[in-house]
PLY file of the C-alpha trace (Angstrom):
ply
format ascii 1.0
element vertex 317
property float x
property float y
property float z
element edge 316
property int vertex1
property int vertex2
end_header
9.63 -15.48 15.53
11.09 -14.06 12.77
12.09 -10.28 12.50
9.65 -7.66 11.13
11.61 -5.58 8.31
10.99 -1.86 8.23
11.67 -0.28 4.68
12.02 3.54 4.08
14.21 5.52 2.23
14.83 9.64 2.31
13.93 10.26 -1.01
10.33 9.12 -0.45
10.05 12.24 1.55
10.86 14.57 -1.17
8.27 13.69 -3.69
5.65 16.23 -2.64
2.42 18.03 -4.50
2.45 21.45 -3.20
1.42 23.04 0.25
-1.69 21.98 2.05
-1.70 18.72 0.18
-2.72 15.62 2.36
-0.44 13.30 0.66
2.52 15.33 2.26
6.05 14.09 3.45
5.40 14.66 6.77
3.03 11.64 7.02
6.47 9.48 7.28
7.91 11.89 9.81
4.77 10.88 11.88
5.29 7.48 11.54
8.79 7.52 12.80
8.32 9.92 15.26
5.44 7.19 16.82
8.23 4.57 16.48
10.99 6.80 18.40
8.00 7.60 21.38
6.71 3.97 21.49
10.03 2.09 21.49
9.05 0.05 18.72
11.59 1.14 16.51
13.84 -0.95 18.62
11.82 -4.13 17.35
12.26 -3.38 13.89
15.28 -4.37 11.43
15.47 -1.04 9.27
16.57 -1.87 5.68
16.79 1.15 2.80
15.64 -0.17 -0.41
16.81 0.18 -3.87
14.80 1.41 -7.11
12.89 -1.51 -8.89
13.75 -1.98 -12.35
11.54 -0.91 -15.13
11.00 -4.29 -16.22
9.60 -5.50 -12.80
7.33 -2.38 -12.64
6.35 -3.62 -15.81
4.88 -6.82 -14.46
2.14 -4.81 -13.34
1.90 -1.55 -15.63
1.97 -0.98 -19.37
5.31 -0.25 -21.24
3.70 2.93 -22.26
2.35 4.37 -19.00
6.13 3.78 -17.44
7.50 5.62 -20.55
4.92 8.16 -20.07
5.82 8.56 -16.33
9.47 9.16 -17.21
8.92 11.59 -19.95
6.96 13.84 -18.16
9.71 13.81 -15.09
12.50 14.46 -17.60
10.45 17.34 -19.43
9.87 18.85 -15.94
13.00 18.68 -14.68
13.94 20.27 -17.98
11.55 23.12 -17.49
13.15 23.76 -13.95
16.18 24.07 -15.09
14.83 26.98 -17.50
12.98 28.50 -14.57
9.65 26.91 -15.51
6.93 25.56 -12.99
7.93 23.16 -9.82
5.08 20.47 -10.84
3.21 18.42 -13.43
-0.45 17.97 -12.91
-1.58 14.20 -13.72
-5.17 14.94 -12.57
-6.37 17.75 -10.08
-5.29 15.79 -6.95
-2.06 14.17 -8.18
1.42 16.08 -9.60
4.46 15.06 -9.81
7.99 16.97 -8.92
11.30 16.48 -9.55
12.00 13.89 -6.96
8.74 11.84 -7.65
10.13 9.60 -10.57
12.79 8.39 -8.37
10.45 8.34 -5.23
8.17 6.06 -6.94
10.84 3.71 -8.11
12.14 3.40 -4.43
8.45 2.87 -3.19
8.24 0.00 -5.37
11.42 -1.41 -4.78
10.76 -1.49 -1.03
7.95 -3.64 -2.13
10.19 -5.86 -3.93
12.80 -6.18 -1.32
10.71 -6.79 1.03
9.58 -9.75 -0.93
12.71 -10.86 -1.44
13.83 -10.87 2.23
10.75 -12.36 3.62
10.77 -15.23 0.67
14.18 -15.77 1.46
13.37 -16.21 5.20
15.49 -13.21 6.42
12.65 -11.95 8.03
8.99 -13.15 8.78
7.07 -10.08 7.44
7.82 -6.33 6.46
6.23 -2.85 6.47
7.26 -0.55 3.79
7.04 3.11 4.95
7.14 4.85 1.17
5.44 7.24 -0.44
3.97 8.07 -3.40
1.25 5.23 -2.36
0.22 3.14 -5.16
-3.54 1.42 -4.75
-5.14 3.79 -7.27
-2.41 3.17 -10.04
-3.69 1.46 -12.94
-2.35 -0.79 -15.30
-2.06 2.36 -17.68
-2.95 5.28 -15.58
-1.49 7.60 -12.52
-4.43 8.93 -10.31
-5.28 9.37 -6.65
-1.64 10.37 -5.30
-0.53 7.26 -7.09
2.06 6.49 -9.83
2.94 2.81 -9.62
1.09 0.24 -7.85
3.81 -0.94 -5.38
1.53 -3.83 -3.90
0.18 -5.06 -7.01
3.79 -4.87 -8.51
4.87 -7.21 -5.62
2.25 -9.54 -5.88
3.21 -10.04 -10.01
7.25 -10.55 -9.09
6.33 -12.99 -6.11
4.53 -14.94 -8.69
6.64 -14.24 -11.80
10.00 -13.80 -10.56
9.73 -16.31 -7.44
7.14 -18.73 -8.79
4.83 -18.74 -6.18
1.51 -20.27 -7.07
-0.92 -18.17 -4.73
-0.88 -14.88 -3.16
-3.22 -12.71 -1.47
-3.89 -8.88 -1.23
-5.55 -7.50 1.58
-6.87 -3.81 1.11
-7.96 -2.05 4.07
-7.94 1.67 2.79
-11.19 4.02 3.02
-10.81 4.48 -0.51
-11.42 1.25 -3.07
-8.15 0.05 -4.51
-9.50 0.63 -8.38
-5.89 0.17 -9.61
-5.04 -3.10 -7.64
-8.37 -4.26 -9.02
-7.52 -3.03 -12.69
-4.42 -5.14 -12.80
-5.27 -8.21 -10.73
-9.00 -8.77 -11.66
-9.42 -12.38 -13.40
-6.12 -13.39 -11.80
-6.89 -16.46 -10.04
-3.50 -16.70 -8.52
-4.17 -13.42 -6.76
-7.22 -13.24 -3.98
-7.87 -9.49 -3.56
-9.96 -8.68 -0.46
-11.33 -5.10 0.43
-13.62 -3.12 2.03
-14.05 0.55 1.51
-16.58 3.32 1.98
-19.12 3.58 -0.69
-20.16 5.94 -2.65
-16.97 7.72 -2.51
-13.58 8.07 -4.45
-12.92 6.65 -7.04
-16.06 7.06 -8.55
-17.79 3.88 -8.46
-15.98 1.88 -6.54
-15.54 -1.80 -7.90
-16.60 -2.41 -11.14
-15.18 -5.98 -11.56
-17.25 -9.13 -11.25
-13.81 -11.45 -11.21
-14.15 -14.32 -9.16
-10.90 -13.69 -7.45
-12.02 -10.37 -5.87
-13.99 -10.03 -2.18
-14.52 -6.36 -2.56
-17.05 -4.88 0.34
-18.58 -1.44 -0.17
-19.80 0.19 3.18
-21.40 3.20 3.87
-20.26 6.34 5.47
-20.03 6.31 9.35
-19.30 2.28 9.61
-17.63 1.27 12.75
-15.07 -0.80 13.62
-17.28 -3.38 14.92
-19.35 -3.89 12.10
-16.04 -4.00 9.77
-14.87 -6.92 12.51
-18.03 -8.74 11.64
-18.12 -8.62 7.69
-13.73 -9.44 7.67
-14.66 -12.65 9.77
-18.08 -13.27 7.46
-16.38 -12.32 4.21
-13.01 -12.33 3.81
-11.57 -15.23 6.20
-13.26 -18.19 4.46
-11.99 -17.00 1.16
-8.61 -16.15 2.55
-8.73 -19.55 4.23
-9.70 -21.24 1.08
-7.27 -19.45 -1.11
-4.23 -20.63 0.97
-1.75 -17.98 -0.04
2.07 -18.66 -0.14
2.45 -14.91 0.81
0.08 -11.96 1.78
0.64 -8.48 0.70
-1.55 -5.48 2.57
-2.52 -2.31 1.08
-2.12 -0.68 4.45
-4.20 2.36 4.13
-5.34 4.08 7.73
-7.56 6.69 6.57
-10.64 4.86 7.53
-9.56 5.92 10.95
-12.49 8.04 12.74
-10.07 10.87 13.28
-9.15 11.01 9.42
-10.94 13.98 7.15
-10.31 12.32 3.77
-12.75 9.87 4.75
-16.26 9.43 7.23
-15.37 5.94 8.74
-14.99 4.92 12.55
-12.24 2.64 12.84
-9.76 2.81 15.57
-6.12 1.60 16.41
-7.70 -1.45 17.99
-9.41 -2.04 14.68
-5.96 -1.83 12.65
-4.49 -4.34 14.98
-7.61 -6.62 14.91
-7.56 -6.84 11.24
-3.65 -7.42 11.04
-4.00 -10.57 13.52
-6.53 -11.73 11.44
-4.44 -11.64 8.57
-1.66 -12.99 10.24
-3.56 -15.83 11.50
-4.10 -16.81 7.57
-0.28 -16.15 6.90
0.63 -18.30 9.98
-1.44 -21.19 8.73
-0.28 -21.31 5.18
2.18 -18.66 4.33
4.93 -19.60 7.00
3.87 -15.91 8.46
4.84 -14.25 5.26
3.71 -10.61 5.03
4.20 -7.61 2.94
2.55 -4.59 4.26
2.92 -1.26 2.12
1.72 2.20 3.36
-1.30 3.52 1.36
-3.33 6.27 2.98
-3.98 7.92 5.95
-3.82 12.05 6.47
-4.20 12.52 10.02
-0.85 12.87 11.26
-1.79 11.88 14.88
-4.03 9.01 13.75
-1.67 7.66 11.08
1.14 7.18 13.74
-0.98 5.59 16.05
-2.51 3.05 13.71
1.07 2.13 11.98
2.20 1.55 15.69
-0.71 -0.82 16.44
-0.24 -2.83 12.83
3.54 -2.81 13.57
3.22 -4.08 17.29
0.84 -7.23 15.79
3.67 -7.72 12.59
6.62 -7.85 15.21
4.41 -9.68 18.17
5.45 -7.11 20.64
0 1
1 2
2 3
3 4
4 5
5 6
6 7
7 8
8 9
9 10
10 11
11 12
12 13
13 14
14 15
15 16
16 17
17 18
18 19
19 20
20 21
21 22
22 23
23 24
24 25
25 26
26 27
27 28
28 29
29 30
30 31
31 32
32 33
33 34
34 35
35 36
36 37
37 38
38 39
39 40
40 41
41 42
42 43
43 44
44 45
45 46
46 47
47 48
48 49
49 50
50 51
51 52
52 53
53 54
54 55
55 56
56 57
57 58
58 59
59 60
60 61
61 62
62 63
63 64
64 65
65 66
66 67
67 68
68 69
69 70
70 71
71 72
72 73
73 74
74 75
75 76
76 77
77 78
78 79
79 80
80 81
81 82
82 83
83 84
84 85
85 86
86 87
87 88
88 89
89 90
90 91
91 92
92 93
93 94
94 95
95 96
96 97
97 98
98 99
99 100
100 101
101 102
102 103
103 104
104 105
105 106
106 107
107 108
108 109
109 110
110 111
111 112
112 113
113 114
114 115
115 116
116 117
117 118
118 119
119 120
120 121
121 122
122 123
123 124
124 125
125 126
126 127
127 128
128 129
129 130
130 131
131 132
132 133
133 134
134 135
135 136
136 137
137 138
138 139
139 140
140 141
141 142
142 143
143 144
144 145
145 146
146 147
147 148
148 149
149 150
150 151
151 152
152 153
153 154
154 155
155 156
156 157
157 158
158 159
159 160
160 161
161 162
162 163
163 164
164 165
165 166
166 167
167 168
168 169
169 170
170 171
171 172
172 173
173 174
174 175
175 176
176 177
177 178
178 179
179 180
180 181
181 182
182 183
183 184
184 185
185 186
186 187
187 188
188 189
189 190
190 191
191 192
192 193
193 194
194 195
195 196
196 197
197 198
198 199
199 200
200 201
201 202
202 203
203 204
204 205
205 206
206 207
207 208
208 209
209 210
210 211
211 212
212 213
213 214
214 215
215 216
216 217
217 218
218 219
219 220
220 221
221 222
222 223
223 224
224 225
225 226
226 227
227 228
228 229
229 230
230 231
231 232
232 233
233 234
234 235
235 236
236 237
237 238
238 239
239 240
240 241
241 242
242 243
243 244
244 245
245 246
246 247
247 248
248 249
249 250
250 251
251 252
252 253
253 254
254 255
255 256
256 257
257 258
258 259
259 260
260 261
261 262
262 263
263 264
264 265
265 266
266 267
267 268
268 269
269 270
270 271
271 272
272 273
273 274
274 275
275 276
276 277
277 278
278 279
279 280
280 281
281 282
282 283
283 284
284 285
285 286
286 287
287 288
288 289
289 290
290 291
291 292
292 293
293 294
294 295
295 296
296 297
297 298
298 299
299 300
300 301
301 302
302 303
303 304
304 305
305 306
306 307
307 308
308 309
309 310
310 311
311 312
312 313
313 314
314 315
315 316
């Protein structure tokens, strides 16, 4: 079997949104600690990504959105020199600091370089331990802790730059990937499958009726066994029929029963099971090629254990 890549960058830990914010730099530290304790670190090929180009980010985002993010970052840095506040607020939950712009470019860059390496056959699959996350970032709007949509950018990149015909996006975050939906709805080359707690953030859940979306809203307190049944019944037939040449995962671990940002009941074994089902499709149709990117997951212990379970399946250890 091929190797599993692990893409991360120190700058991703410099982006932060204030004391007490759940989407904090310690999330990456919790994952690193778990990899060391478990010995899984030895099974991964570590790589440090470069920043994504603006041209690649604009595969999924409007030029004005990218320019606005850059402009806000420039103004913030100038204000800081003059003794101004350390943050600019995008919405009540989403702030940028002096490092956010670079961290966001590196998070997207990790997804792109993982895509390159997997398609080149250097790696069989890859996990991007990056922040800020991406799946709430719409084509023209940052929101929900997200600035650029790492997975959507990488999916468009695989199609436009590598000439793939079909890819899939699997999103198992507790929150609906509204940004990804906004970017990919109606693009028949991309099949997006997801489940999410509903009603919940973002307001309304899925709004598109596009044929390339399989969105499964589930109530609070849904268990892992319920999710497994839904995945087998609703996701798997569509994924096998789509025959993706590469699968992207928006890997949010906040549907874990210990995570206070959601009210669902998944545990580590459920994430391992879902990952194996996705891997089954990848092995059948995509030469095993998977690129997974960190999204949510805010209970640090549960996050570390869940990422370990996810990576054990990817790395086959």
